[in-house]
A tleap script that builds the chain and sets N, CA, C and O, in Angstrom:
source leaprc.protein.ff14SB
mol = sequence {
  NMET SER THR PRO ARG LEU VAL ALA GLU PHE
  TYR ALA ARG ILE TRP ASN ALA ARG ASP LEU
  ALA ALA VAL ASP GLU LEU LEU THR PRO ASP
  PHE ALA PHE ARG GLY SER LEU GLY ASP GLU
  LEU ARG GLY ARG ALA ALA PHE ALA GLY TYR
  ALA GLY ALA LEU LEU ALA ALA LEU ALA ASP
  TYR ARG CYS ASP ILE GLU GLU CYS VAL ALA
  GLU GLY GLU ARG ALA PHE ALA LYS MET LEU
  PHE SER GLY ARG HIE VAL GLY VAL LEU ARG
  GLY ARG PRO ALA THR GLY ARG ARG VAL ALA
  TRP SER GLY ALA ALA LEU PHE THR LEU ARG
  ASP GLU ARG ILE ALA GLY LEU TRP VAL VAL
  GLY ASP LEU THR ALA LEU ASP ALA ALA LEU
  ALA CSER
}
set mol.1.N position { -25.776 -15.031 -16.448 }
set mol.1.CA position { -24.831 -15.221 -15.362 }
set mol.1.C position { -24.003 -13.946 -15.202 }
set mol.1.O position { -23.696 -13.264 -16.179 }
set mol.2.N position { -23.661 -13.649 -13.997 }
set mol.2.CA position { -22.842 -12.463 -13.758 }
set mol.2.C position { -21.364 -12.857 -13.649 }
set mol.2.O position { -21.016 -14.013 -13.404 }
set mol.3.N position { -20.521 -11.852 -13.839 }
set mol.3.CA position { -19.079 -12.061 -13.751 }
set mol.3.C position { -18.702 -12.302 -12.291 }
set mol.3.O position { -19.086 -11.512 -11.428 }
set mol.4.N position { -17.961 -13.368 -11.990 }
set mol.4.CA position { -17.526 -13.604 -10.600 }
set mol.4.C position { -16.696 -12.421 -10.084 }
set mol.4.O position { -15.950 -11.799 -10.840 }
set mol.5.N position { -16.834 -12.126 -8.810 }
set mol.5.CA position { -16.129 -11.014 -8.174 }
set mol.5.C position { -14.628 -11.086 -8.431 }
set mol.5.O position { -14.011 -10.069 -8.748 }
set mol.6.N position { -14.031 -12.269 -8.300 }
set mol.6.CA position { -12.582 -12.397 -8.489 }
set mol.6.C position { -12.142 -12.029 -9.910 }
set mol.6.O position { -11.109 -11.387 -10.098 }
set mol.7.N position { -12.920 -12.432 -10.887 }
set mol.7.CA position { -12.583 -12.114 -12.274 }
set mol.7.C position { -12.696 -10.607 -12.494 }
set mol.7.O position { -11.805 -10.001 -13.088 }
set mol.8.N position { -13.771 -10.006 -12.026 }
set mol.8.CA position { -13.964 -8.561 -12.175 }
set mol.8.C position { -12.846 -7.790 -11.474 }
set mol.8.O position { -12.318 -6.827 -12.029 }
set mol.9.N position { -12.482 -8.205 -10.260 }
set mol.9.CA position { -11.414 -7.521 -9.520 }
set mol.9.C position { -10.053 -7.715 -10.174 }
set mol.9.O position { -9.238 -6.793 -10.179 }
set mol.10.N position { -9.792 -8.889 -10.721 }
set mol.10.CA position { -8.532 -9.154 -11.403 }
set mol.10.C position { -8.295 -8.113 -12.492 }
set mol.10.O position { -7.220 -7.517 -12.559 }
set mol.11.N position { -9.283 -7.897 -13.334 }
set mol.11.CA position { -9.119 -6.920 -14.414 }
set mol.11.C position { -9.196 -5.487 -13.914 }
set mol.11.O position { -8.399 -4.648 -14.334 }
set mol.12.N position { -10.125 -5.192 -13.037 }
set mol.12.CA position { -10.296 -3.816 -12.558 }
set mol.12.C position { -9.087 -3.335 -11.767 }
set mol.12.O position { -8.631 -2.207 -11.955 }
set mol.13.N position { -8.572 -4.170 -10.896 }
set mol.13.CA position { -7.501 -3.723 -10.006 }
set mol.13.C position { -6.113 -3.899 -10.608 }
set mol.13.O position { -5.351 -2.937 -10.700 }
set mol.14.N position { -5.779 -5.122 -11.019 }
set mol.14.CA position { -4.421 -5.389 -11.487 }
set mol.14.C position { -4.158 -4.678 -12.816 }
set mol.14.O position { -3.143 -3.998 -12.960 }
set mol.15.N position { -5.041 -4.826 -13.762 }
set mol.15.CA position { -4.796 -4.289 -15.096 }
set mol.15.C position { -5.279 -2.854 -15.249 }
set mol.15.O position { -4.481 -1.973 -15.570 }
set mol.16.N position { -6.553 -2.599 -15.030 }
set mol.16.CA position { -7.101 -1.270 -15.322 }
set mol.16.C position { -6.630 -0.206 -14.339 }
set mol.16.O position { -6.414 0.939 -14.736 }
set mol.17.N position { -6.467 -0.556 -13.070 }
set mol.17.CA position { -5.980 0.406 -12.075 }
set mol.17.C position { -4.465 0.306 -11.879 }
set mol.17.O position { -3.880 1.091 -11.132 }
set mol.18.N position { -3.831 -0.661 -12.550 }
set mol.18.CA position { -2.382 -0.851 -12.477 }
set mol.18.C position { -1.913 -1.100 -11.038 }
set mol.18.O position { -0.846 -0.632 -10.640 }
set mol.19.N position { -2.695 -1.820 -10.280 }
set mol.19.CA position { -2.425 -2.092 -8.866 }
set mol.19.C position { -1.795 -3.475 -8.723 }
set mol.19.O position { -2.490 -4.452 -8.442 }
set mol.20.N position { -0.484 -3.557 -8.917 }
set mol.20.CA position { 0.196 -4.853 -8.847 }
set mol.20.C position { 0.227 -5.431 -7.436 }
set mol.20.O position { 0.475 -6.625 -7.267 }
set mol.21.N position { -0.019 -4.607 -6.422 }
set mol.21.CA position { -0.103 -5.119 -5.053 }
set mol.21.C position { -1.292 -6.060 -4.891 }
set mol.21.O position { -1.300 -6.888 -3.980 }
set mol.22.N position { -2.292 -5.947 -5.755 }
set mol.22.CA position { -3.465 -6.818 -5.684 }
set mol.22.C position { -3.149 -8.251 -6.097 }
set mol.22.O position { -3.943 -9.155 -5.837 }
set mol.23.N position { -2.007 -8.470 -6.731 }
set mol.23.CA position { -1.612 -9.817 -7.140 }
set mol.23.C position { -1.611 -10.756 -5.937 }
set mol.23.O position { -2.153 -11.858 -6.022 }
set mol.24.N position { -1.015 -10.344 -4.822 }
set mol.24.CA position { -0.934 -11.207 -3.639 }
set mol.24.C position { -2.302 -11.494 -3.037 }
set mol.24.O position { -2.511 -12.560 -2.457 }
set mol.25.N position { -3.209 -10.582 -3.164 }
set mol.25.CA position { -4.550 -10.749 -2.602 }
set mol.25.C position { -5.446 -11.626 -3.470 }
set mol.25.O position { -6.244 -12.404 -2.946 }
set mol.26.N position { -5.324 -11.510 -4.785 }
set mol.26.CA position { -6.268 -12.162 -5.685 }
set mol.26.C position { -5.804 -13.512 -6.229 }
set mol.26.O position { -6.635 -14.324 -6.635 }
set mol.27.N position { -4.496 -13.769 -6.247 }
set mol.27.CA position { -3.967 -14.992 -6.854 }
set mol.27.C position { -3.436 -15.959 -5.807 }
set mol.27.O position { -2.937 -15.541 -4.762 }
set mol.28.N position { -3.546 -17.254 -6.090 }
set mol.28.CA position { -2.963 -18.254 -5.207 }
set mol.28.C position { -1.437 -18.195 -5.339 }
set mol.28.O position { -0.931 -17.729 -6.359 }
set mol.29.N position { -0.699 -18.658 -4.328 }
set mol.29.CA position { 0.771 -18.646 -4.421 }
set mol.29.C position { 1.302 -19.432 -5.629 }
set mol.29.O position { 2.332 -19.071 -6.198 }
set mol.30.N position { 0.605 -20.500 -6.018 }
set mol.30.CA position { 1.062 -21.334 -7.138 }
set mol.30.C position { 0.333 -21.007 -8.445 }
set mol.30.O position { 0.237 -21.857 -9.331 }
set mol.31.N position { -0.170 -19.800 -8.563 }
set mol.31.CA position { -0.918 -19.338 -9.729 }
set mol.31.C position { -0.234 -19.771 -11.027 }
set mol.31.O position { 0.958 -19.532 -11.220 }
set mol.32.N position { -1.005 -20.411 -11.913 }
set mol.32.CA position { -0.504 -20.857 -13.222 }
set mol.32.C position { -1.100 -19.965 -14.293 }
set mol.32.O position { -2.314 -19.765 -14.341 }
set mol.33.N position { -0.240 -19.427 -15.159 }
set mol.33.CA position { -0.683 -18.451 -16.154 }
set mol.33.C position { -0.126 -18.797 -17.520 }
set mol.33.O position { 1.051 -19.127 -17.666 }
set mol.34.N position { -0.991 -18.715 -18.518 }
set mol.34.CA position { -0.591 -18.799 -19.924 }
set mol.34.C position { -1.246 -17.594 -20.579 }
set mol.34.O position { -2.470 -17.547 -20.704 }
set mol.35.N position { -0.450 -16.621 -20.997 }
set mol.35.CA position { -0.978 -15.372 -21.524 }
set mol.35.C position { -1.208 -15.393 -23.018 }
set mol.35.O position { -0.682 -16.245 -23.735 }
set mol.36.N position { -2.006 -14.435 -23.478 }
set mol.36.CA position { -2.325 -14.354 -24.905 }
set mol.36.C position { -1.091 -14.057 -25.748 }
set mol.36.O position { -1.085 -14.329 -26.949 }
set mol.37.N position { -0.050 -13.503 -25.137 }
set mol.37.CA position { 1.177 -13.207 -25.877 }
set mol.37.C position { 2.128 -14.400 -25.884 }
set mol.37.O position { 3.231 -14.309 -26.424 }
set mol.38.N position { 1.708 -15.528 -25.284 }
set mol.38.CA position { 2.478 -16.764 -25.341 }
set mol.38.C position { 3.274 -17.103 -24.102 }
set mol.38.O position { 3.832 -18.197 -24.013 }
set mol.39.N position { 3.342 -16.190 -23.134 }
set mol.39.CA position { 4.117 -16.451 -21.917 }
set mol.39.C position { 3.417 -17.497 -21.042 }
set mol.39.O position { 2.199 -17.454 -20.870 }
set mol.40.N position { 4.195 -18.432 -20.495 }
set mol.40.CA position { 3.689 -19.404 -19.530 }
set mol.40.C position { 4.478 -19.220 -18.250 }
set mol.40.O position { 5.704 -19.336 -18.239 }
set mol.41.N position { 3.761 -18.932 -17.164 }
set mol.41.CA position { 4.403 -18.579 -15.897 }
set mol.41.C position { 3.759 -19.324 -14.744 }
set mol.41.O position { 2.632 -19.807 -14.849 }
set mol.42.N position { 4.489 -19.411 -13.641 }
set mol.42.CA position { 3.930 -19.979 -12.411 }
set mol.42.C position { 4.362 -19.098 -11.249 }
set mol.42.O position { 5.529 -18.726 -11.125 }
set mol.43.N position { 3.386 -18.773 -10.398 }
set mol.43.CA position { 3.661 -18.004 -9.194 }
set mol.43.C position { 3.320 -16.529 -9.334 }
set mol.43.O position { 3.282 -15.969 -10.429 }
set mol.44.N position { 3.074 -15.932 -8.186 }
set mol.44.CA position { 2.681 -14.519 -8.149 }
set mol.44.C position { 3.772 -13.584 -8.654 }
set mol.44.O position { 3.492 -12.663 -9.421 }
set mol.45.N position { 5.014 -13.812 -8.231 }
set mol.45.CA position { 6.105 -12.912 -8.609 }
set mol.45.C position { 6.317 -12.918 -10.117 }
set mol.45.O position { 6.518 -11.862 -10.717 }
set mol.46.N position { 6.276 -14.088 -10.732 }
set mol.46.CA position { 6.458 -14.188 -12.174 }
set mol.46.C position { 5.339 -13.446 -12.900 }
set mol.46.O position { 5.584 -12.737 -13.876 }
set mol.47.N position { 4.105 -13.617 -12.412 }
set mol.47.CA position { 2.991 -12.919 -13.047 }
set mol.47.C position { 3.107 -11.407 -12.873 }
set mol.47.O position { 2.858 -10.654 -13.816 }
set mol.48.N position { 3.480 -10.961 -11.685 }
set mol.48.CA position { 3.632 -9.516 -11.442 }
set mol.48.C position { 4.690 -8.928 -12.374 }
set mol.48.O position { 4.525 -7.811 -12.864 }
set mol.49.N position { 5.769 -9.661 -12.622 }
set mol.49.CA position { 6.790 -9.202 -13.559 }
set mol.49.C position { 6.250 -9.083 -14.971 }
set mol.49.O position { 6.525 -8.106 -15.666 }
set mol.50.N position { 5.483 -10.074 -15.395 }
set mol.50.CA position { 4.849 -10.042 -16.715 }
set mol.50.C position { 3.906 -8.847 -16.822 }
set mol.50.O position { 3.947 -8.102 -17.802 }
set mol.51.N position { 3.064 -8.669 -15.819 }
set mol.51.CA position { 2.093 -7.571 -15.839 }
set mol.51.C position { 2.811 -6.222 -15.883 }
set mol.51.O position { 2.411 -5.334 -16.637 }
set mol.52.N position { 3.852 -6.065 -15.094 }
set mol.52.CA position { 4.602 -4.817 -15.089 }
set mol.52.C position { 5.206 -4.502 -16.440 }
set mol.52.O position { 5.186 -3.351 -16.877 }
set mol.53.N position { 5.744 -5.509 -17.107 }
set mol.53.CA position { 6.339 -5.308 -18.430 }
set mol.53.C position { 5.279 -4.914 -19.456 }
set mol.53.O position { 5.509 -4.031 -20.283 }
set mol.54.N position { 4.128 -5.564 -19.402 }
set mol.54.CA position { 3.069 -5.237 -20.351 }
set mol.54.C position { 2.516 -3.838 -20.087 }
set mol.54.O position { 2.245 -3.085 -21.023 }
set mol.55.N position { 2.350 -3.492 -18.808 }
set mol.55.CA position { 1.857 -2.155 -18.472 }
set mol.55.C position { 2.858 -1.073 -18.885 }
set mol.55.O position { 2.454 0.043 -19.213 }
set mol.56.N position { 4.145 -1.384 -18.874 }
set mol.56.CA position { 5.152 -0.429 -19.320 }
set mol.56.C position { 5.104 -0.237 -20.831 }
set mol.56.O position { 5.402 0.852 -21.321 }
set mol.57.N position { 4.740 -1.265 -21.568 }
set mol.57.CA position { 4.690 -1.192 -23.028 }
set mol.57.C position { 3.402 -0.560 -23.537 }
set mol.57.O position { 3.365 -0.012 -24.639 }
set mol.58.N position { 2.344 -0.637 -22.729 }
set mol.58.CA position { 1.042 -0.126 -23.155 }
set mol.58.C position { 0.484 0.848 -22.119 }
set mol.58.O position { -0.049 0.436 -21.089 }
set mol.59.N position { 0.615 2.142 -22.403 }
set mol.59.CA position { 0.008 3.149 -21.527 }
set mol.59.C position { -1.511 3.051 -21.671 }
set mol.59.O position { -2.023 2.623 -22.705 }
set mol.60.N position { -2.205 3.446 -20.640 }
set mol.60.CA position { -3.673 3.427 -20.670 }
set mol.60.C position { -4.217 2.029 -20.974 }
set mol.60.O position { -5.303 1.892 -21.537 }
set mol.61.N position { -3.465 1.000 -20.605 }
set mol.61.CA position { -3.887 -0.373 -20.896 }
set mol.61.C position { -5.186 -0.676 -20.184 }
set mol.61.O position { -5.351 -0.368 -19.004 }
set mol.62.N position { -6.112 -1.287 -20.919 }
set mol.62.CA position { -7.401 -1.685 -20.355 }
set mol.62.C position { -7.738 -3.098 -20.784 }
set mol.62.O position { -7.408 -3.543 -21.883 }
set mol.63.N position { -8.404 -3.782 -19.878 }
set mol.63.CA position { -8.972 -5.096 -20.166 }
set mol.63.C position { -10.463 -4.969 -19.878 }
set mol.63.O position { -10.868 -4.805 -18.727 }
set mol.64.N position { -11.268 -5.044 -20.916 }
set mol.64.CA position { -12.713 -4.897 -20.751 }
set mol.64.C position { -13.396 -6.233 -20.971 }
set mol.64.O position { -13.210 -6.876 -22.004 }
set mol.65.N position { -14.189 -6.645 -19.990 }
set mol.65.CA position { -14.952 -7.884 -20.078 }
set mol.65.C position { -16.192 -7.590 -20.920 }
set mol.65.O position { -17.025 -6.765 -20.544 }
set mol.66.N position { -16.306 -8.265 -22.051 }
set mol.66.CA position { -17.476 -8.075 -22.910 }
set mol.66.C position { -18.594 -9.044 -22.554 }
set mol.66.O position { -19.778 -8.745 -22.714 }
set mol.67.N position { -18.186 -10.216 -22.064 }
set mol.67.CA position { -19.152 -11.246 -21.687 }
set mol.67.C position { -18.442 -12.237 -20.789 }
set mol.67.O position { -17.253 -12.500 -20.970 }
set mol.68.N position { -19.158 -12.790 -19.823 }
set mol.68.CA position { -18.537 -13.774 -18.930 }
set mol.68.C position { -19.577 -14.795 -18.506 }
set mol.68.O position { -20.712 -14.443 -18.187 }
set mol.69.N position { -19.183 -16.063 -18.504 }
set mol.69.CA position { -20.018 -17.134 -17.980 }
set mol.69.C position { -19.207 -17.871 -16.922 }
set mol.69.O position { -17.987 -17.989 -17.028 }
set mol.70.N position { -19.890 -18.359 -15.917 }
set mol.70.CA position { -19.197 -19.052 -14.829 }
set mol.70.C position { -20.025 -20.233 -14.363 }
set mol.70.O position { -21.256 -20.217 -14.391 }
set mol.71.N position { -19.305 -21.257 -13.934 }
set mol.71.CA position { -19.942 -22.424 -13.345 }
set mol.71.C position { -18.960 -23.058 -12.381 }
set mol.71.O position { -17.845 -23.412 -12.762 }
set mol.72.N position { -19.368 -23.198 -11.148 }
set mol.72.CA position { -18.497 -23.790 -10.145 }
set mol.72.C position { -17.214 -22.998 -9.993 }
set mol.72.O position { -17.249 -21.797 -9.725 }
set mol.73.N position { -16.074 -23.669 -10.164 }
set mol.73.CA position { -14.771 -23.033 -9.999 }
set mol.73.C position { -14.149 -22.596 -11.325 }
set mol.73.O position { -12.934 -22.416 -11.413 }
set mol.74.N position { -14.963 -22.428 -12.334 }
set mol.74.CA position { -14.477 -22.000 -13.645 }
set mol.74.C position { -15.246 -20.769 -14.114 }
set mol.74.O position { -16.436 -20.621 -13.838 }
set mol.75.N position { -14.551 -19.895 -14.822 }
set mol.75.CA position { -15.183 -18.749 -15.467 }
set mol.75.C position { -14.510 -18.545 -16.811 }
set mol.75.O position { -13.307 -18.766 -16.952 }
set mol.76.N position { -15.292 -18.123 -17.800 }
set mol.76.CA position { -14.777 -17.892 -19.143 }
set mol.76.C position { -15.239 -16.514 -19.593 }
set mol.76.O position { -16.436 -16.229 -19.594 }
set mol.77.N position { -14.303 -15.664 -19.973 }
set mol.77.CA position { -14.620 -14.289 -20.334 }
set mol.77.C position { -14.186 -13.967 -21.754 }
set mol.77.O position { -13.080 -14.312 -22.169 }
set mol.78.N position { -15.069 -13.301 -22.496 }
set mol.78.CA position { -14.722 -12.722 -23.787 }
set mol.78.C position { -14.191 -11.334 -23.493 }
set mol.78.O position { -14.847 -10.560 -22.796 }
set mol.79.N position { -13.003 -10.997 -24.014 }
set mol.79.CA position { -12.288 -9.791 -23.608 }
set mol.79.C position { -11.969 -8.874 -24.777 }
set mol.79.O position { -11.909 -9.299 -25.931 }
set mol.80.N position { -11.764 -7.590 -24.443 }
set mol.80.CA position { -11.167 -6.631 -25.357 }
set mol.80.C position { -10.004 -5.993 -24.614 }
set mol.80.O position { -10.188 -5.398 -23.551 }
set mol.81.N position { -8.804 -6.119 -25.177 }
set mol.81.CA position { -7.591 -5.552 -24.608 }
set mol.81.C position { -7.216 -4.327 -25.444 }
set mol.81.O position { -7.330 -4.355 -26.669 }
set mol.82.N position { -6.767 -3.250 -24.787 }
set mol.82.CA position { -6.396 -2.056 -25.552 }
set mol.82.C position { -5.408 -1.205 -24.770 }
set mol.82.O position { -5.300 -1.320 -23.549 }
set mol.83.N position { -4.690 -0.352 -25.484 }
set mol.83.CA position { -3.752 0.561 -24.855 }
set mol.83.C position { -3.018 1.368 -25.904 }
set mol.83.O position { -3.214 1.182 -27.104 }
set mol.84.N position { -2.178 2.258 -25.439 }
set mol.84.CA position { -1.347 3.075 -26.331 }
set mol.84.C position { 0.066 2.507 -26.299 }
set mol.84.O position { 0.656 2.367 -25.228 }
set mol.85.N position { 0.608 2.182 -27.460 }
set mol.85.CA position { 1.888 1.492 -27.608 }
set mol.85.C position { 3.049 2.462 -27.330 }
set mol.85.O position { 3.428 3.252 -28.195 }
set mol.86.N position { 3.610 2.389 -26.103 }
set mol.86.CA position { 4.668 3.325 -25.687 }
set mol.86.C position { 6.007 2.647 -25.379 }
set mol.86.O position { 6.975 3.319 -25.025 }
set mol.87.N position { 6.063 1.332 -25.512 }
set mol.87.CA position { 7.299 0.598 -25.247 }
set mol.87.C position { 7.369 -0.611 -26.161 }
set mol.87.O position { 6.411 -0.908 -26.875 }
set mol.88.N position { 8.482 -1.301 -26.146 }
set mol.88.CA position { 8.657 -2.473 -27.007 }
set mol.88.C position { 7.601 -3.524 -26.665 }
set mol.88.O position { 7.430 -3.910 -25.508 }
set mol.89.N position { 6.903 -3.971 -27.700 }
set mol.89.CA position { 5.879 -5.000 -27.549 }
set mol.89.C position { 5.961 -5.931 -28.742 }
set mol.89.O position { 5.894 -5.487 -29.888 }
set mol.90.N position { 6.106 -7.216 -28.479 }
set mol.90.CA position { 6.241 -8.232 -29.529 }
set mol.90.C position { 7.379 -7.881 -30.482 }
set mol.90.O position { 7.298 -8.111 -31.689 }
set mol.91.N position { 8.447 -7.314 -29.903 }
set mol.91.CA position { 9.636 -6.992 -30.674 }
set mol.91.C position { 9.544 -5.708 -31.474 }
set mol.91.O position { 10.471 -5.360 -32.205 }
set mol.92.N position { 8.436 -5.004 -31.342 }
set mol.92.CA position { 8.259 -3.767 -32.110 }
set mol.92.C position { 8.435 -2.552 -31.202 }
set mol.92.O position { 7.860 -2.497 -30.115 }
set mol.93.N position { 9.237 -1.574 -31.652 }
set mol.93.CA position { 9.433 -0.366 -30.841 }
set mol.93.C position { 8.151 0.458 -30.756 }
set mol.93.O position { 7.237 0.300 -31.565 }
set mol.94.N position { 8.105 1.325 -29.774 }
set mol.94.CA position { 6.925 2.155 -29.520 }
set mol.94.C position { 6.521 2.964 -30.744 }
set mol.94.O position { 7.363 3.504 -31.462 }
set mol.95.N position { 5.211 3.034 -30.964 }
set mol.95.CA position { 4.663 3.834 -32.062 }
set mol.95.C position { 3.822 4.994 -31.546 }
set mol.95.O position { 3.563 5.950 -32.278 }
set mol.96.N position { 3.397 4.914 -30.294 }
set mol.96.CA position { 2.509 5.939 -29.746 }
set mol.96.C position { 1.057 5.759 -30.159 }
set mol.96.O position { 0.191 6.511 -29.712 }
set mol.97.N position { 0.777 4.770 -31.008 }
set mol.97.CA position { -0.595 4.548 -31.486 }
set mol.97.C position { -1.406 3.696 -30.520 }
set mol.97.O position { -0.857 2.909 -29.749 }
set mol.98.N position { -2.723 3.868 -30.576 }
set mol.98.CA position { -3.636 3.011 -29.826 }
set mol.98.C position { -3.737 1.677 -30.553 }
set mol.98.O position { -3.814 1.630 -31.781 }
set mol.99.N position { -3.736 0.607 -29.790 }
set mol.99.CA position { -3.908 -0.735 -30.334 }
set mol.99.C position { -5.005 -1.432 -29.546 }
set mol.99.O position { -5.246 -1.117 -28.381 }
set mol.100.N position { -5.661 -2.372 -30.188 }
set mol.100.CA position { -6.702 -3.156 -29.513 }
set mol.100.C position { -6.767 -4.534 -30.159 }
set mol.100.O position { -6.529 -4.689 -31.357 }
set mol.101.N position { -7.093 -5.525 -29.342 }
set mol.101.CA position { -7.272 -6.878 -29.847 }
set mol.101.C position { -8.223 -7.627 -28.941 }
set mol.101.O position { -8.329 -7.336 -27.749 }
set mol.102.N position { -8.909 -8.587 -29.514 }
set mol.102.CA position { -9.874 -9.397 -28.772 }
set mol.102.C position { -9.184 -10.616 -28.187 }
set mol.102.O position { -8.117 -11.026 -28.643 }
set mol.103.N position { -9.809 -11.182 -27.173 }
set mol.103.CA position { -9.267 -12.380 -26.563 }
set mol.103.C position { -10.312 -13.100 -25.734 }
set mol.103.O position { -11.457 -12.661 -25.623 }
set mol.104.N position { -9.898 -14.199 -25.163 }
set mol.104.CA position { -10.759 -14.994 -24.300 }
set mol.104.C position { -9.915 -15.537 -23.159 }
set mol.104.O position { -8.754 -15.899 -23.349 }
set mol.105.N position { -10.505 -15.591 -21.977 }
set mol.105.CA position { -9.767 -15.993 -20.778 }
set mol.105.C position { -10.539 -17.057 -20.010 }
set mol.105.O position { -11.727 -16.899 -19.729 }
set mol.106.N position { -9.856 -18.130 -19.679 }
set mol.106.CA position { -10.439 -19.210 -18.883 }
set mol.106.C position { -9.796 -19.186 -17.501 }
set mol.106.O position { -8.590 -19.395 -17.368 }
set mol.107.N position { -10.594 -18.935 -16.487 }
set mol.107.CA position { -10.137 -18.841 -15.102 }
set mol.107.C position { -10.448 -20.119 -14.337 }
set mol.107.O position { -11.489 -20.743 -14.544 }
set mol.108.N position { -9.529 -20.504 -13.445 }
set mol.108.CA position { -9.765 -21.548 -12.458 }
set mol.108.C position { -9.703 -20.866 -11.090 }
set mol.108.O position { -8.704 -20.235 -10.746 }
set mol.109.N position { -10.774 -21.001 -10.323 }
set mol.109.CA position { -10.880 -20.366 -9.013 }
set mol.109.C position { -10.738 -21.420 -7.921 }
set mol.109.O position { -11.242 -22.535 -8.053 }
set mol.110.N position { -10.044 -21.055 -6.834 }
set mol.110.CA position { -9.857 -22.001 -5.728 }
set mol.110.C position { -9.662 -21.225 -4.433 }
set mol.110.O position { -8.860 -20.292 -4.379 }
set mol.111.N position { -10.381 -21.601 -3.408 }
set mol.111.CA position { -10.203 -21.012 -2.077 }
set mol.111.C position { -10.257 -19.483 -2.093 }
set mol.111.O position { -9.419 -18.814 -1.489 }
set mol.112.N position { -11.263 -18.941 -2.798 }
set mol.112.CA position { -11.479 -17.494 -2.853 }
set mol.112.C position { -10.342 -16.730 -3.521 }
set mol.112.O position { -10.141 -15.546 -3.253 }
set mol.113.N position { -9.592 -17.416 -4.400 }
set mol.113.CA position { -8.521 -16.783 -5.169 }
set mol.113.C position { -8.509 -17.376 -6.574 }
set mol.113.O position { -9.173 -18.375 -6.848 }
set mol.114.N position { -7.747 -16.747 -7.450 }
set mol.114.CA position { -7.583 -17.255 -8.812 }
set mol.114.C position { -6.359 -18.172 -8.818 }
set mol.114.O position { -5.251 -17.748 -8.491 }
set mol.115.N position { -6.577 -19.433 -9.195 }
set mol.115.CA position { -5.498 -20.419 -9.196 }
set mol.115.C position { -4.869 -20.588 -10.569 }
set mol.115.O position { -3.712 -20.993 -10.677 }
set mol.116.N position { -5.621 -20.282 -11.615 }
set mol.116.CA position { -5.102 -20.456 -12.957 }
set mol.116.C position { -5.809 -19.552 -13.943 }
set mol.116.O position { -6.970 -19.183 -13.761 }
set mol.117.N position { -5.080 -19.201 -14.999 }
set mol.117.CA position { -5.645 -18.374 -16.061 }
set mol.117.C position { -4.969 -18.744 -17.365 }
set mol.117.O position { -3.743 -18.749 -17.467 }
set mol.118.N position { -5.777 -19.050 -18.351 }
set mol.118.CA position { -5.309 -19.401 -19.686 }
set mol.118.C position { -5.985 -18.437 -20.647 }
set mol.118.O position { -7.213 -18.401 -20.733 }
set mol.119.N position { -5.181 -17.650 -21.375 }
set mol.119.CA position { -5.715 -16.588 -22.231 }
set mol.119.C position { -5.267 -16.809 -23.672 }
set mol.119.O position { -4.108 -17.138 -23.927 }
set mol.120.N position { -6.186 -16.628 -24.605 }
set mol.120.CA position { -5.858 -16.602 -26.024 }
set mol.120.C position { -6.256 -15.237 -26.559 }
set mol.120.O position { -7.264 -14.666 -26.143 }
set mol.121.N position { -5.464 -14.723 -27.476 }
set mol.121.CA position { -5.766 -13.412 -28.043 }
set mol.121.C position { -5.581 -13.415 -29.544 }
set mol.121.O position { -4.875 -14.259 -30.096 }
set mol.122.N position { -6.222 -12.462 -30.198 }
set mol.122.CA position { -6.119 -12.298 -31.633 }
set mol.122.C position { -4.815 -11.567 -31.942 }
set mol.122.O position { -4.802 -10.354 -32.150 }
set mol.123.N position { -3.724 -12.324 -31.969 }
set mol.123.CA position { -2.408 -11.725 -32.188 }
set mol.123.C position { -2.228 -11.212 -33.604 }
set mol.123.O position { -1.402 -10.330 -33.836 }
set mol.124.N position { -2.984 -11.745 -34.555 }
set mol.124.CA position { -2.928 -11.232 -35.920 }
set mol.124.C position { -3.410 -9.773 -35.936 }
set mol.124.O position { -2.800 -8.920 -36.580 }
set mol.125.N position { -4.499 -9.501 -35.230 }
set mol.125.CA position { -5.009 -8.136 -35.147 }
set mol.125.C position { -4.025 -7.227 -34.390 }
set mol.125.O position { -3.801 -6.084 -34.788 }
set mol.126.N position { -3.441 -7.742 -33.300 }
set mol.126.CA position { -2.477 -6.941 -32.542 }
set mol.126.C position { -1.249 -6.627 -33.405 }
set mol.126.O position { -0.804 -5.481 -33.457 }
set mol.127.N position { -0.709 -7.632 -34.072 }
set mol.127.CA position { 0.468 -7.414 -34.912 }
set mol.127.C position { 0.179 -6.427 -36.041 }
set mol.127.O position { 1.034 -5.611 -36.384 }
set mol.128.N position { -1.017 -6.498 -36.619 }
set mol.128.CA position { -1.386 -5.554 -37.687 }
set mol.128.C position { -1.452 -4.131 -37.135 }
set mol.128.O position { -1.015 -3.187 -37.791 }
set mol.129.N position { -1.997 -3.980 -35.932 }
set mol.129.CA position { -2.097 -2.654 -35.318 }
set mol.129.C position { -0.710 -2.105 -34.980 }
set mol.129.O position { -0.467 -0.908 -35.128 }
set mol.130.N position { 0.195 -2.965 -34.530 }
set mol.130.CA position { 1.554 -2.538 -34.196 }
set mol.130.C position { 2.352 -2.171 -35.440 }
set mol.130.O position { 3.234 -1.314 -35.377 }
set mol.131.N position { 2.056 -2.802 -36.560 }
set mol.131.CA position { 2.819 -2.591 -37.790 }
set mol.131.C position { 2.288 -1.423 -38.630 }
set mol.131.O position { 3.026 -0.851 -39.433 }
set mol.132.N position { 1.042 -1.077 -38.452 }
set mol.132.CA position { 0.464 -0.038 -39.327 }
set mol.132.C position { 0.857 1.362 -38.929 }
set mol.132.O position { 0.444 2.326 -39.575 }
savepdb mol mol.pdb
quit
């Protein structure tokens, strides 16, 4: 199965290209989000704020899809998240080091947009990278 266009664009545009203007195009107005860092948000503006804060903490932030399966209005992606730690993240001040952690994302698609996203991440690996 191939990665749905919306999932690929979500990571390529919003995260990898740092294009927060794409939030309005790709997400439903009532977008529901639960992030790997524990944040639970609703709506485009709340998500854009979260994304901006994470992008400020991690320079060169990337979200790479390692594998994706989709069926109907659902998609599930195995992910690798990475970046250079340049701002406060998980309460830890910037180290300038590269960090990476694995995760998984479950998407709900509706009306040619992303309506929901639930992400889990290997926070033990992230915390170890931030502390070392």
